[in-house]
VEXGUKE-353986 format. One record per residue (C-alpha): residue number from 1; residue in one letter; x, y, z. Coordinates in nm, 2 decimals, always signed. Example, Ala and Ser with C-alpha at 12.3 -4.5 7.8 and 13.67 -1.06 7.14 Angstrom:
<nodes>
node i->1, aa->A, px->+1.23, py->-0.45, pz->+0.78
node i->2, aa->S, px->+1.37, py->-0.11, pz->+0.71
</nodes>
This chain:
<nodes>
node i->1, aa->X, px->+0.00, py->+0.02, pz->+0.00
node i->2, aa->X, px->+0.14, py->+0.34, pz->-0.09
node i->3, aa->X, px->+0.22, py->+0.61, pz->+0.17
node i->4, aa->X, px->-0.03, py->+0.86, pz->+0.13
node i->5, aa->X, px->-0.08, py->+1.21, pz->+0.24
node i->6, aa->X, px->-0.33, py->+1.48, pz->+0.19
node i->7, aa->X, px->-0.16, py->+1.57, pz->-0.14
node i->8, aa->X, px->-0.09, py->+1.23, pz->-0.27
node i->9, aa->X, px->-0.37, py->+1.01, pz->-0.19
node i->10, aa->X, px->-0.49, py->+0.94, pz->-0.53
node i->11, aa->X, px->-0.22, py->+1.06, pz->-0.74
node i->12, aa->X, px->+0.12, py->+0.95, pz->-0.59
node i->13, aa->X, px->+0.48, py->+0.94, pz->-0.73
node i->14, aa->X, px->+0.57, py->+0.61, pz->-0.57
node i->15, aa->X, px->+0.49, py->+0.25, pz->-0.75
node i->16, aa->X, px->+0.20, py->+0.09, pz->-0.60
node i->17, aa->X, px->+0.27, py->-0.23, pz->-0.42
node i->18, aa->X, px->-0.05, py->-0.45, pz->-0.29
node i->19, aa->X, px->-0.03, py->-0.52, pz->+0.07
node i->20, aa->X, px->+0.07, py->-0.88, pz->+0.15
node i->21, aa->X, px->-0.19, py->-1.13, pz->+0.25
node i->22, aa->X, px->-0.24, py->-1.15, pz->+0.61
node i->23, aa->X, px->-0.47, py->-1.39, pz->+0.83
node i->24, aa->X, px->-0.74, py->-1.23, pz->+1.00
node i->25, aa->X, px->-0.69, py->-1.15, pz->+1.36
node i->26, aa->X, px->-0.94, py->-1.10, pz->+1.64
node i->27, aa->X, px->-0.88, py->-0.72, pz->+1.64
node i->28, aa->X, px->-0.91, py->-0.69, pz->+1.27
node i->29, aa->X, px->-1.25, py->-0.78, pz->+1.17
node i->30, aa->X, px->-1.27, py->-0.59, pz->+0.83
node i->31, aa->X, px->-1.25, py->-0.83, pz->+0.53
node i->32, aa->X, px->-0.93, py->-0.69, pz->+0.33
node i->33, aa->X, px->-0.97, py->-0.63, pz->-0.05
node i->34, aa->X, px->-0.67, py->-0.84, pz->-0.11
node i->35, aa->X, px->-0.86, py->-1.16, pz->+0.04
node i->36, aa->X, px->-1.15, py->-1.06, pz->-0.16
node i->37, aa->X, px->-1.00, py->-1.05, pz->-0.50
node i->38, aa->X, px->-0.81, py->-1.30, pz->-0.68
node i->39, aa->X, px->-0.44, py->-1.30, pz->-0.65
node i->40, aa->X, px->-0.39, py->-1.21, pz->-1.05
node i->41, aa->X, px->-0.58, py->-0.92, pz->-1.02
node i->42, aa->X, px->-0.35, py->-0.73, pz->-0.79
node i->43, aa->X, px->-0.10, py->-0.72, pz->-1.09
node i->44, aa->X, px->-0.34, py->-0.55, pz->-1.32
node i->45, aa->X, px->-0.47, py->-0.32, pz->-1.06
node i->46, aa->X, px->-0.11, py->-0.24, pz->-0.96
node i->47, aa->X, px->-0.02, py->-0.15, pz->-1.32
node i->48, aa->X, px->-0.33, py->+0.07, pz->-1.37
node i->49, aa->X, px->-0.28, py->+0.27, pz->-1.03
node i->50, aa->X, px->+0.10, py->+0.31, pz->-1.10
node i->51, aa->X, px->-0.02, py->+0.45, pz->-1.45
node i->52, aa->X, px->-0.23, py->+0.73, pz->-1.29
node i->53, aa->X, px->+0.03, py->+0.78, pz->-1.01
node i->54, aa->X, px->+0.28, py->+0.86, pz->-1.27
node i->55, aa->X, px->+0.11, py->+1.18, pz->-1.35
node i->56, aa->X, px->+0.14, py->+1.29, pz->-0.99
node i->57, aa->X, px->+0.41, py->+1.55, pz->-1.04
node i->58, aa->X, px->+0.22, py->+1.71, pz->-1.32
node i->59, aa->X, px->-0.09, py->+1.72, pz->-1.10
node i->60, aa->X, px->+0.10, py->+1.87, pz->-0.83
node i->61, aa->X, px->+0.23, py->+2.14, pz->-1.06
node i->62, aa->X, px->-0.16, py->+2.26, pz->-1.10
node i->63, aa->X, px->-0.21, py->+2.33, pz->-0.75
node i->64, aa->X, px->-0.11, py->+2.72, pz->-0.77
node i->65, aa->X, px->-0.39, py->+2.91, pz->-0.57
node i->66, aa->X, px->-0.29, py->+2.78, pz->-0.23
node i->67, aa->X, px->+0.04, py->+2.93, pz->-0.09
node i->68, aa->X, px->+0.28, py->+2.69, pz->+0.09
node i->69, aa->X, px->+0.26, py->+2.88, pz->+0.40
node i->70, aa->X, px->-0.12, py->+2.80, pz->+0.42
node i->71, aa->X, px->-0.06, py->+2.43, pz->+0.43
node i->72, aa->X, px->+0.22, py->+2.48, pz->+0.71
node i->73, aa->X, px->-0.04, py->+2.71, pz->+0.92
node i->74, aa->X, px->-0.30, py->+2.45, pz->+0.90
node i->75, aa->X, px->-0.07, py->+2.15, pz->+0.99
node i->76, aa->X, px->+0.02, py->+2.35, pz->+1.30
node i->77, aa->X, px->-0.34, py->+2.43, pz->+1.39
node i->78, aa->X, px->-0.41, py->+2.06, pz->+1.35
node i->79, aa->X, px->-0.15, py->+1.96, pz->+1.58
node i->80, aa->X, px->-0.28, py->+2.21, pz->+1.84
node i->81, aa->X, px->-0.63, py->+2.11, pz->+1.79
node i->82, aa->X, px->-0.52, py->+1.74, pz->+1.81
node i->83, aa->X, px->-0.72, py->+1.67, pz->+1.48
node i->84, aa->X, px->-0.59, py->+1.54, pz->+1.15
node i->85, aa->X, px->-0.50, py->+1.79, pz->+0.87
node i->86, aa->X, px->-0.75, py->+1.68, pz->+0.64
node i->87, aa->X, px->-1.06, py->+1.74, pz->+0.86
node i->88, aa->X, px->-0.92, py->+2.08, pz->+0.97
node i->89, aa->X, px->-0.88, py->+2.18, pz->+0.61
node i->90, aa->X, px->-1.23, py->+2.04, pz->+0.53
node i->91, aa->X, px->-1.40, py->+2.21, pz->+0.81
node i->92, aa->X, px->-1.23, py->+2.56, pz->+0.74
node i->93, aa->X, px->-1.31, py->+2.52, pz->+0.38
node i->94, aa->X, px->-1.67, py->+2.50, pz->+0.48
node i->95, aa->X, px->-1.64, py->+2.81, pz->+0.71
node i->96, aa->X, px->-1.45, py->+3.00, pz->+0.44
node i->97, aa->X, px->-1.76, py->+2.98, pz->+0.20
node i->98, aa->X, px->-1.96, py->+3.24, pz->+0.43
node i->99, aa->X, px->-1.70, py->+3.56, pz->+0.36
node i->100, aa->X, px->-1.68, py->+3.41, pz->+0.01
node i->101, aa->X, px->-2.05, py->+3.40, pz->-0.04
node i->102, aa->X, px->-2.05, py->+3.78, pz->+0.11
node i->103, aa->X, px->-1.82, py->+3.89, pz->-0.15
node i->104, aa->X, px->-2.02, py->+3.70, pz->-0.44
node i->105, aa->X, px->-2.31, py->+3.89, pz->-0.33
node i->106, aa->X, px->-2.14, py->+4.23, pz->-0.36
node i->107, aa->X, px->-1.99, py->+4.16, pz->-0.71
node i->108, aa->X, px->-2.19, py->+4.28, pz->-0.99
node i->109, aa->X, px->-2.42, py->+4.05, pz->-1.18
node i->110, aa->X, px->-2.25, py->+3.89, pz->-1.49
node i->111, aa->X, px->-1.93, py->+3.70, pz->-1.58
node i->112, aa->X, px->-1.75, py->+3.86, pz->-1.30
node i->113, aa->X, px->-1.97, py->+3.63, pz->-1.06
node i->114, aa->X, px->-1.90, py->+3.32, pz->-1.28
node i->115, aa->X, px->-1.52, py->+3.37, pz->-1.29
node i->116, aa->X, px->-1.54, py->+3.44, pz->-0.91
node i->117, aa->X, px->-1.75, py->+3.11, pz->-0.83
node i->118, aa->X, px->-1.48, py->+2.91, pz->-1.05
node i->119, aa->X, px->-1.17, py->+3.05, pz->-0.92
node i->120, aa->X, px->-1.30, py->+3.02, pz->-0.54
node i->121, aa->X, px->-1.43, py->+2.69, pz->-0.59
node i->122, aa->X, px->-1.10, py->+2.56, pz->-0.73
node i->123, aa->X, px->-0.91, py->+2.73, pz->-0.44
node i->124, aa->X, px->-1.13, py->+2.56, pz->-0.18
node i->125, aa->X, px->-1.08, py->+2.22, pz->-0.37
node i->126, aa->X, px->-0.70, py->+2.24, pz->-0.39
node i->127, aa->X, px->-0.68, py->+2.36, pz->-0.04
node i->128, aa->X, px->-0.91, py->+2.07, pz->+0.10
node i->129, aa->X, px->-0.79, py->+1.79, pz->-0.12
node i->130, aa->X, px->-0.45, py->+1.91, pz->-0.28
node i->131, aa->X, px->-0.37, py->+1.78, pz->-0.64
node i->132, aa->X, px->-0.67, py->+1.56, pz->-0.65
node i->133, aa->X, px->-0.89, py->+1.84, pz->-0.77
node i->134, aa->X, px->-0.75, py->+1.77, pz->-1.12
node i->135, aa->X, px->-1.00, py->+1.49, pz->-1.11
node i->136, aa->X, px->-1.30, py->+1.76, pz->-1.12
node i->137, aa->X, px->-1.12, py->+1.98, pz->-1.36
node i->138, aa->X, px->-1.05, py->+1.67, pz->-1.60
node i->139, aa->X, px->-1.40, py->+1.54, pz->-1.61
node i->140, aa->X, px->-1.57, py->+1.87, pz->-1.63
node i->141, aa->X, px->-1.37, py->+1.96, pz->-1.95
node i->142, aa->X, px->-1.44, py->+1.64, pz->-2.08
node i->143, aa->X, px->-1.81, py->+1.67, pz->-2.04
node i->144, aa->X, px->-1.79, py->+2.02, pz->-2.19
node i->145, aa->X, px->-1.62, py->+1.89, pz->-2.50
node i->146, aa->X, px->-1.88, py->+1.63, pz->-2.53
node i->147, aa->X, px->-2.15, py->+1.91, pz->-2.50
node i->148, aa->X, px->-1.97, py->+2.10, pz->-2.76
node i->149, aa->X, px->-1.93, py->+1.82, pz->-3.03
node i->150, aa->X, px->-2.18, py->+1.54, pz->-2.98
node i->151, aa->X, px->-2.55, py->+1.55, pz->-3.08
node i->152, aa->X, px->-2.81, py->+1.60, pz->-2.81
node i->153, aa->X, px->-2.92, py->+1.24, pz->-2.84
node i->154, aa->X, px->-2.57, py->+1.10, pz->-2.78
node i->155, aa->X, px->-2.43, py->+1.35, pz->-2.50
node i->156, aa->X, px->-2.76, py->+1.30, pz->-2.28
node i->157, aa->X, px->-2.63, py->+0.96, pz->-2.23
node i->158, aa->X, px->-2.25, py->+0.98, pz->-2.29
node i->159, aa->X, px->-2.21, py->+1.24, pz->-2.01
node i->160, aa->X, px->-2.41, py->+1.05, pz->-1.73
node i->161, aa->X, px->-2.22, py->+0.73, pz->-1.83
node i->162, aa->X, px->-1.88, py->+0.89, pz->-1.85
node i->163, aa->X, px->-1.96, py->+1.08, pz->-1.51
node i->164, aa->X, px->-2.09, py->+0.76, pz->-1.34
node i->165, aa->X, px->-1.80, py->+0.53, pz->-1.46
node i->166, aa->X, px->-1.53, py->+0.80, pz->-1.33
node i->167, aa->X, px->-1.71, py->+0.84, pz->-1.01
node i->168, aa->X, px->-1.71, py->+0.46, pz->-0.97
node i->169, aa->X, px->-1.33, py->+0.41, pz->-1.05
node i->170, aa->X, px->-1.26, py->+0.68, pz->-0.78
node i->171, aa->X, px->-1.46, py->+0.46, pz->-0.52
node i->172, aa->X, px->-1.32, py->+0.13, pz->-0.63
node i->173, aa->X, px->-0.95, py->+0.28, pz->-0.60
node i->174, aa->X, px->-1.02, py->+0.40, pz->-0.24
node i->175, aa->X, px->-1.17, py->+0.06, pz->-0.15
node i->176, aa->X, px->-0.88, py->-0.12, pz->-0.30
node i->177, aa->X, px->-0.61, py->+0.07, pz->-0.12
node i->178, aa->X, px->-0.80, py->+0.11, pz->+0.21
node i->179, aa->X, px->-1.08, py->-0.13, pz->+0.21
node i->180, aa->X, px->-1.38, py->-0.05, pz->+0.42
node i->181, aa->X, px->-1.17, py->+0.23, pz->+0.57
node i->182, aa->X, px->-1.23, py->+0.64, pz->+0.52
node i->183, aa->X, px->-1.04, py->+0.86, pz->+0.33
node i->184, aa->X, px->-1.12, py->+1.23, pz->+0.28
node i->185, aa->X, px->-1.04, py->+1.23, pz->-0.09
node i->186, aa->X, px->-1.18, py->+1.38, pz->-0.43
node i->187, aa->X, px->-1.47, py->+1.11, pz->-0.43
node i->188, aa->X, px->-1.69, py->+1.34, pz->-0.22
node i->189, aa->X, px->-1.69, py->+1.66, pz->-0.45
node i->190, aa->X, px->-1.69, py->+1.41, pz->-0.74
node i->191, aa->X, px->-2.00, py->+1.30, pz->-0.64
node i->192, aa->X, px->-2.16, py->+1.64, pz->-0.62
node i->193, aa->X, px->-2.00, py->+1.70, pz->-0.98
node i->194, aa->X, px->-2.17, py->+1.38, pz->-1.10
node i->195, aa->X, px->-2.48, py->+1.49, pz->-0.99
node i->196, aa->X, px->-2.45, py->+1.86, pz->-1.16
node i->197, aa->X, px->-2.32, py->+1.72, pz->-1.51
node i->198, aa->X, px->-2.58, py->+1.42, pz->-1.53
node i->199, aa->X, px->-2.87, py->+1.67, pz->-1.47
node i->200, aa->X, px->-2.70, py->+1.92, pz->-1.70
node i->201, aa->X, px->-2.70, py->+1.67, pz->-1.99
node i->202, aa->X, px->-3.07, py->+1.60, pz->-1.96
node i->203, aa->X, px->-3.14, py->+2.00, pz->-1.90
node i->204, aa->X, px->-2.95, py->+2.03, pz->-2.23
node i->205, aa->X, px->-3.14, py->+1.76, pz->-2.42
node i->206, aa->X, px->-3.46, py->+1.89, pz->-2.28
node i->207, aa->X, px->-3.39, py->+2.24, pz->-2.42
node i->208, aa->X, px->-3.29, py->+2.10, pz->-2.75
node i->209, aa->X, px->-3.64, py->+1.91, pz->-2.76
node i->210, aa->X, px->-3.83, py->+2.21, pz->-2.64
node i->211, aa->X, px->-3.65, py->+2.43, pz->-2.92
node i->212, aa->X, px->-3.73, py->+2.20, pz->-3.20
node i->213, aa->X, px->-4.11, py->+2.17, pz->-3.07
node i->214, aa->X, px->-4.11, py->+1.79, pz->-3.01
node i->215, aa->X, px->-4.06, py->+1.79, pz->-2.60
node i->216, aa->X, px->-4.15, py->+1.43, pz->-2.45
node i->217, aa->X, px->-4.32, py->+1.43, pz->-2.12
node i->218, aa->X, px->-4.01, py->+1.44, pz->-1.94
node i->219, aa->X, px->-3.89, py->+1.74, pz->-2.09
node i->220, aa->X, px->-4.23, py->+1.90, pz->-2.02
node i->221, aa->X, px->-4.20, py->+1.82, pz->-1.64
node i->222, aa->X, px->-3.86, py->+1.94, pz->-1.63
node i->223, aa->X, px->-3.92, py->+2.24, pz->-1.86
node i->224, aa->X, px->-3.81, py->+2.51, pz->-1.59
node i->225, aa->X, px->-3.45, py->+2.37, pz->-1.56
node i->226, aa->X, px->-3.41, py->+2.33, pz->-1.95
node i->227, aa->X, px->-3.10, py->+2.48, pz->-2.11
node i->228, aa->X, px->-3.15, py->+2.58, pz->-2.46
node i->229, aa->X, px->-2.77, py->+2.63, pz->-2.56
node i->230, aa->X, px->-2.45, py->+2.55, pz->-2.44
node i->231, aa->X, px->-2.33, py->+2.80, pz->-2.16
node i->232, aa->X, px->-1.98, py->+2.95, pz->-2.21
node i->233, aa->X, px->-1.69, py->+2.82, pz->-2.05
node i->234, aa->X, px->-1.64, py->+3.08, pz->-1.78
node i->235, aa->X, px->-2.04, py->+3.03, pz->-1.68
node i->236, aa->X, px->-2.01, py->+2.65, pz->-1.70
node i->237, aa->X, px->-1.69, py->+2.62, pz->-1.50
node i->238, aa->X, px->-1.83, py->+2.88, pz->-1.24
node i->239, aa->X, px->-2.13, py->+2.63, pz->-1.21
node i->240, aa->X, px->-1.92, py->+2.31, pz->-1.19
node i->241, aa->X, px->-1.69, py->+2.46, pz->-0.95
node i->242, aa->X, px->-1.91, py->+2.68, pz->-0.73
node i->243, aa->X, px->-1.75, py->+2.75, pz->-0.43
node i->244, aa->X, px->-2.06, py->+2.70, pz->-0.24
node i->245, aa->X, px->-2.15, py->+2.37, pz->-0.35
node i->246, aa->X, px->-1.79, py->+2.22, pz->-0.42
node i->247, aa->X, px->-1.74, py->+2.04, pz->-0.11
node i->248, aa->X, px->-2.05, py->+1.93, pz->+0.01
node i->249, aa->X, px->-2.32, py->+2.03, pz->-0.24
node i->250, aa->X, px->-2.60, py->+2.04, pz->-0.30
node i->251, aa->X, px->-2.61, py->+1.99, pz->-0.65
node i->252, aa->X, px->-2.89, py->+2.19, pz->-0.79
node i->253, aa->X, px->-2.97, py->+2.28, pz->-1.17
node i->254, aa->X, px->-2.76, py->+2.52, pz->-1.37
node i->255, aa->X, px->-3.07, py->+2.73, pz->-1.45
node i->256, aa->X, px->-3.08, py->+2.81, pz->-1.06
node i->257, aa->X, px->-2.71, py->+2.89, pz->-1.03
node i->258, aa->X, px->-2.72, py->+3.12, pz->-1.36
node i->259, aa->X, px->-3.03, py->+3.29, pz->-1.23
node i->260, aa->X, px->-2.86, py->+3.38, pz->-0.92
node i->261, aa->X, px->-2.55, py->+3.51, pz->-1.11
node i->262, aa->X, px->-2.74, py->+3.72, pz->-1.39
node i->263, aa->X, px->-2.99, py->+3.88, pz->-1.15
node i->264, aa->X, px->-3.29, py->+3.73, pz->-1.34
node i->265, aa->X, px->-3.38, py->+3.57, pz->-1.02
node i->266, aa->X, px->-3.48, py->+3.89, pz->-0.86
node i->267, aa->X, px->-3.53, py->+4.13, pz->-1.14
node i->268, aa->X, px->-3.69, py->+4.14, pz->-1.46
node i->269, aa->X, px->-3.63, py->+4.43, pz->-1.73
node i->270, aa->X, px->-3.43, py->+4.64, pz->-1.46
node i->271, aa->X, px->-3.73, py->+4.62, pz->-1.19
node i->272, aa->X, px->-3.76, py->+4.37, pz->-0.90
node i->273, aa->X, px->-4.01, py->+4.07, pz->-0.94
node i->274, aa->X, px->-4.14, py->+4.14, pz->-0.61
node i->275, aa->X, px->-4.04, py->+4.27, pz->-0.26
node i->276, aa->X, px->-3.69, py->+4.13, pz->-0.23
node i->277, aa->X, px->-3.65, py->+3.96, pz->+0.11
node i->278, aa->X, px->-3.38, py->+4.00, pz->+0.33
node i->279, aa->X, px->-3.10, py->+3.71, pz->+0.31
node i->280, aa->X, px->-2.99, py->+3.77, pz->+0.69
node i->281, aa->X, px->-3.19, py->+3.53, pz->+0.88
node i->282, aa->X, px->-3.19, py->+3.25, pz->+0.57
node i->283, aa->X, px->-2.82, py->+3.28, pz->+0.62
node i->284, aa->X, px->-2.77, py->+3.32, pz->+0.99
node i->285, aa->X, px->-3.01, py->+3.06, pz->+1.08
node i->286, aa->X, px->-2.87, py->+2.75, pz->+0.89
node i->287, aa->X, px->-2.52, py->+2.88, pz->+1.01
node i->288, aa->X, px->-2.62, py->+2.85, pz->+1.36
node i->289, aa->X, px->-2.78, py->+2.53, pz->+1.33
node i->290, aa->X, px->-2.48, py->+2.40, pz->+1.15
node i->291, aa->X, px->-2.25, py->+2.52, pz->+1.43
node i->292, aa->X, px->-2.48, py->+2.35, pz->+1.69
node i->293, aa->X, px->-2.46, py->+2.03, pz->+1.49
node i->294, aa->X, px->-2.08, py->+2.04, pz->+1.49
node i->295, aa->X, px->-2.06, py->+2.11, pz->+1.86
node i->296, aa->X, px->-2.31, py->+1.80, pz->+1.92
node i->297, aa->X, px->-2.08, py->+1.58, pz->+1.68
node i->298, aa->X, px->-1.76, py->+1.66, pz->+1.84
node i->299, aa->X, px->-1.88, py->+1.63, pz->+2.22
node i->300, aa->X, px->-2.13, py->+1.36, pz->+2.15
node i->301, aa->X, px->-1.90, py->+1.13, pz->+1.94
node i->302, aa->X, px->-1.64, py->+1.14, pz->+2.24
node i->303, aa->X, px->-1.92, py->+1.03, pz->+2.49
node i->304, aa->X, px->-2.09, py->+0.77, pz->+2.25
node i->305, aa->X, px->-1.82, py->+0.62, pz->+2.00
node i->306, aa->X, px->-1.93, py->+0.34, pz->+1.75
node i->307, aa->X, px->-1.56, py->+0.28, pz->+1.65
node i->308, aa->X, px->-1.26, py->+0.24, pz->+1.86
node i->309, aa->X, px->-1.11, py->+0.60, pz->+1.89
node i->310, aa->X, px->-0.76, py->+0.45, pz->+1.94
node i->311, aa->X, px->-0.79, py->+0.27, pz->+1.59
node i->312, aa->X, px->-1.12, py->+0.31, pz->+1.44
node i->313, aa->X, px->-1.03, py->+0.16, pz->+1.11
node i->314, aa->X, px->-0.87, py->-0.17, pz->+1.26
node i->315, aa->X, px->-0.98, py->-0.23, pz->+1.61
node i->316, aa->X, px->-1.31, py->-0.40, pz->+1.70
node i->317, aa->X, px->-1.58, py->-0.16, pz->+1.69
node i->318, aa->X, px->-1.72, py->-0.07, pz->+2.03
node i->319, aa->X, px->-2.07, py->-0.21, pz->+1.96
node i->320, aa->X, px->-1.90, py->-0.56, pz->+1.91
node i->321, aa->X, px->-1.67, py->-0.57, pz->+2.24
node i->322, aa->X, px->-1.74, py->-0.83, pz->+2.48
node i->323, aa->X, px->-1.77, py->-0.55, pz->+2.74
node i->324, aa->X, px->-2.04, py->-0.39, pz->+2.53
node i->325, aa->X, px->-2.23, py->-0.69, pz->+2.44
node i->326, aa->X, px->-2.24, py->-0.81, pz->+2.83
node i->327, aa->X, px->-2.49, py->-0.49, pz->+2.87
node i->328, aa->X, px->-2.86, py->-0.54, pz->+2.88
node i->329, aa->X, px->-3.04, py->-0.52, pz->+2.56
node i->330, aa->X, px->-3.23, py->-0.19, pz->+2.62
node i->331, aa->X, px->-2.89, py->-0.03, pz->+2.71
node i->332, aa->X, px->-2.74, py->-0.14, pz->+2.39
node i->333, aa->X, px->-3.03, py->-0.02, pz->+2.19
node i->334, aa->X, px->-3.03, py->+0.31, pz->+2.36
node i->335, aa->X, px->-2.65, py->+0.35, pz->+2.32
node i->336, aa->X, px->-2.68, py->+0.29, pz->+1.95
node i->337, aa->X, px->-3.00, py->+0.50, pz->+1.90
node i->338, aa->X, px->-2.79, py->+0.80, pz->+2.06
node i->339, aa->X, px->-2.46, py->+0.73, pz->+1.88
node i->340, aa->X, px->-2.64, py->+0.71, pz->+1.54
node i->341, aa->X, px->-2.81, py->+1.04, pz->+1.61
node i->342, aa->X, px->-2.47, py->+1.19, pz->+1.68
node i->343, aa->X, px->-2.31, py->+1.06, pz->+1.36
node i->344, aa->X, px->-2.58, py->+1.20, pz->+1.17
node i->345, aa->X, px->-2.49, py->+1.56, pz->+1.32
node i->346, aa->X, px->-2.18, py->+1.57, pz->+1.08
node i->347, aa->X, px->-2.37, py->+1.54, pz->+0.78
node i->348, aa->X, px->-2.63, py->+1.83, pz->+0.92
node i->349, aa->X, px->-2.35, py->+2.04, pz->+0.99
node i->350, aa->X, px->-2.20, py->+2.02, pz->+0.65
node i->351, aa->X, px->-2.54, py->+2.05, pz->+0.46
node i->352, aa->X, px->-2.68, py->+2.35, pz->+0.67
node i->353, aa->X, px->-2.34, py->+2.53, pz->+0.66
node i->354, aa->X, px->-2.37, py->+2.49, pz->+0.28
node i->355, aa->X, px->-2.73, py->+2.61, pz->+0.28
node i->356, aa->X, px->-2.64, py->+2.93, pz->+0.44
node i->357, aa->X, px->-2.35, py->+3.00, pz->+0.22
node i->358, aa->X, px->-2.57, py->+2.97, pz->-0.07
node i->359, aa->X, px->-2.83, py->+3.20, pz->+0.07
node i->360, aa->X, px->-2.62, py->+3.47, pz->+0.14
node i->361, aa->X, px->-2.59, py->+3.54, pz->-0.25
node i->362, aa->X, px->-2.96, py->+3.42, pz->-0.29
node i->363, aa->X, px->-2.86, py->+3.12, pz->-0.47
node i->364, aa->X, px->-3.09, py->+2.91, pz->-0.21
node i->365, aa->X, px->-3.39, py->+3.16, pz->-0.29
node i->366, aa->X, px->-3.65, py->+3.01, pz->-0.49
node i->367, aa->X, px->-3.79, py->+3.34, pz->-0.64
node i->368, aa->X, px->-4.14, py->+3.47, pz->-0.66
node i->369, aa->X, px->-4.45, py->+3.33, pz->-0.81
node i->370, aa->X, px->-4.68, py->+3.48, pz->-1.08
node i->371, aa->X, px->-4.82, py->+3.72, pz->-0.81
node i->372, aa->X, px->-4.48, py->+3.87, pz->-0.69
node i->373, aa->X, px->-4.49, py->+3.67, pz->-0.37
node i->374, aa->X, px->-4.17, py->+3.49, pz->-0.21
node i->375, aa->X, px->-4.18, py->+3.10, pz->-0.29
node i->376, aa->X, px->-3.93, py->+3.02, pz->+0.00
node i->377, aa->X, px->-3.56, py->+2.96, pz->+0.06
node i->378, aa->X, px->-3.53, py->+2.58, pz->-0.01
node i->379, aa->X, px->-3.32, py->+2.59, pz->-0.34
node i->380, aa->X, px->-3.01, py->+2.47, pz->-0.13
node i->381, aa->X, px->-3.17, py->+2.33, pz->+0.13
node i->382, aa->X, px->-3.05, py->+1.95, pz->+0.15
node i->383, aa->X, px->-3.21, py->+1.82, pz->+0.47
node i->384, aa->X, px->-3.48, py->+1.92, pz->+0.71
node i->385, aa->X, px->-3.36, py->+1.81, pz->+1.05
node i->386, aa->X, px->-3.69, py->+1.79, pz->+1.25
node i->387, aa->X, px->-3.88, py->+1.65, pz->+0.96
node i->388, aa->X, px->-3.64, py->+1.37, pz->+0.93
node i->389, aa->X, px->-3.55, py->+1.29, pz->+1.29
node i->390, aa->X, px->-3.95, py->+1.27, pz->+1.36
node i->391, aa->X, px->-4.07, py->+1.12, pz->+1.02
node i->392, aa->X, px->-4.37, py->+0.90, pz->+1.07
node i->393, aa->X, px->-4.31, py->+0.68, pz->+0.77
node i->394, aa->X, px->-4.02, py->+0.57, pz->+0.51
node i->395, aa->X, px->-4.16, py->+0.80, pz->+0.25
node i->396, aa->X, px->-4.11, py->+1.12, pz->+0.46
node i->397, aa->X, px->-3.78, py->+1.00, pz->+0.59
node i->398, aa->X, px->-3.63, py->+0.95, pz->+0.25
node i->399, aa->X, px->-3.77, py->+1.26, pz->+0.12
node i->400, aa->X, px->-3.62, py->+1.50, pz->+0.40
node i->401, aa->X, px->-3.28, py->+1.34, pz->+0.35
node i->402, aa->X, px->-3.01, py->+1.44, pz->+0.09
node i->403, aa->X, px->-3.30, py->+1.62, pz->-0.09
node i->404, aa->X, px->-3.11, py->+1.76, pz->-0.40
node i->405, aa->X, px->-2.99, py->+1.40, pz->-0.45
node i->406, aa->X, px->-3.37, py->+1.26, pz->-0.42
node i->407, aa->X, px->-3.45, py->+1.53, pz->-0.68
node i->408, aa->X, px->-3.19, py->+1.40, pz->-0.91
node i->409, aa->X, px->-3.29, py->+1.07, pz->-0.87
node i->410, aa->X, px->-3.65, py->+1.17, pz->-0.94
node i->411, aa->X, px->-3.59, py->+1.41, pz->-1.23
node i->412, aa->X, px->-3.30, py->+1.25, pz->-1.43
node i->413, aa->X, px->-3.29, py->+0.88, pz->-1.35
node i->414, aa->X, px->-3.64, py->+0.77, pz->-1.23
node i->415, aa->X, px->-3.86, py->+0.94, pz->-1.53
node i->416, aa->X, px->-3.59, py->+0.90, pz->-1.79
node i->417, aa->X, px->-3.59, py->+0.52, pz->-1.76
node i->418, aa->X, px->-3.95, py->+0.44, pz->-1.77
node i->419, aa->X, px->-4.01, py->+0.41, pz->-1.40
node i->420, aa->X, px->-4.28, py->+0.67, pz->-1.31
node i->421, aa->X, px->-4.65, py->+0.48, pz->-1.35
node i->422, aa->X, px->-4.87, py->+0.55, pz->-1.52
node i->423, aa->X, px->-4.76, py->+0.59, pz->-1.80
node i->424, aa->X, px->-4.40, py->+0.53, pz->-1.85
node i->425, aa->X, px->-4.18, py->+0.79, pz->-1.97
node i->426, aa->X, px->-4.02, py->+0.67, pz->-2.26
</nodes>
C-alpha cells in the first residue's frame, strides 16, 4: 500500500505495491480487499494505479492557488487542536464559504460572478484535497467537450455514463487501497459534480427538444430547468466549481445557479420581480444550526463512539466488544440510537452550512410566483432536520434526507428510465 498524505492520496509518485496477504485476527474484523479479489488481479490493478500515479508531479504543479505557508499554518493548527489535517482543512473550507458568499453577493451581476465562483471553488478544492482537484477539472472539461461536439441524443447518455464511470473508478480505487476504511479524498466532491453534470446533460437535451418543438413528457415536466444552448466556458466552470457547493453540495440545476449570477432571479427588465426579502435570517439560521450540530458531533462522538477511538479502522468496533455485549439489550439499543444520532450531526453540519453559504448570495432563494410573492428559501436546502428525525414513515424519511440527490434521482434517473407509473416516460 502506498504511503499517502493529503496531497498524494490518489495521484502519487511512488510505485503501487499491493499489501501482503495476512490472516485475519480478532482485532481486525474488516475483510481486506486482498482476500476478496483473486491474486492475479493485483498485478492488473497495480499497473493501472501506477499509470495514474505517474502523473502525480504534473498534477502537483496545478496546485497554484494555495500558498505553501497556508499548508504549514493548517498543519500547526491541526496539531494544536489534536485533529488530522484533512478534517481541519475541510472544516475551514466550509466556514470560508461564508465570507466568500458575502463577496459573491457584492459583485456585479454577470461574468465576474461566474469567474469568482470558479476560481474560489478551485481554491477550496486545492486547499482541501490538494492535487486531487484535477479529477474534477478533467471530468468537467471532458463533459464540456462532449456537450460541444456530440449531438444532443448522444451526449444525454454519454455524459451521465462517463461521470458515473469516473466516480465509480474513484470509489473502487479508494476501496482497493483502504478497504472499508475512510479517506477524505476527491470522491466526495466528485459525487456532487456527477449530479450536476448528469442533470445538465438532460437539461440541455430537454432544451433541444423544446427548441425543436418536440418535447417528451419528461422534458415538459423538467421544462423550468431546460437549457437551450451550451453556456460559455466561464459560466460552465463557475457552475461546476461553484465554491458554495463544491465541497458538500447540494447539486442543484444550472438554471438556478445562472439566475442567481445574472440577476434574473430577482429582477426582470431592470425592475424587481417582487418585494426582495432580506437574506440575513436565511443565512444566519442555517449557520447557527450547522455550528450547533458540529458541537454535538464533537462532544457526543467522544461520549458515544461507535468505533474504537484509538484505532477506528482496524480495532473491534465498540458495539462488538465483549464488554459492550455484556450490557442489557435496552442499554445497547439506547446507546446505538444516541450514537447514530450523533453521527448524523456531521452531515447536518455540512449541509446546513452549505445552505447558508448559498443563501447569502440568493442562490438558495426560490424566487417569486406569478403574483410577486416569495416562494421560499429551499433552493439549497438538503435536509430538514426535525422532519427527518420525527418522520412518521419511510417516504417522509427519505424525502427529507439528502433532498437534492432525491430530486436528481427523481428527475434525471427515475422518470428518464420509464419508472414513473402510469404511463411510463419513454
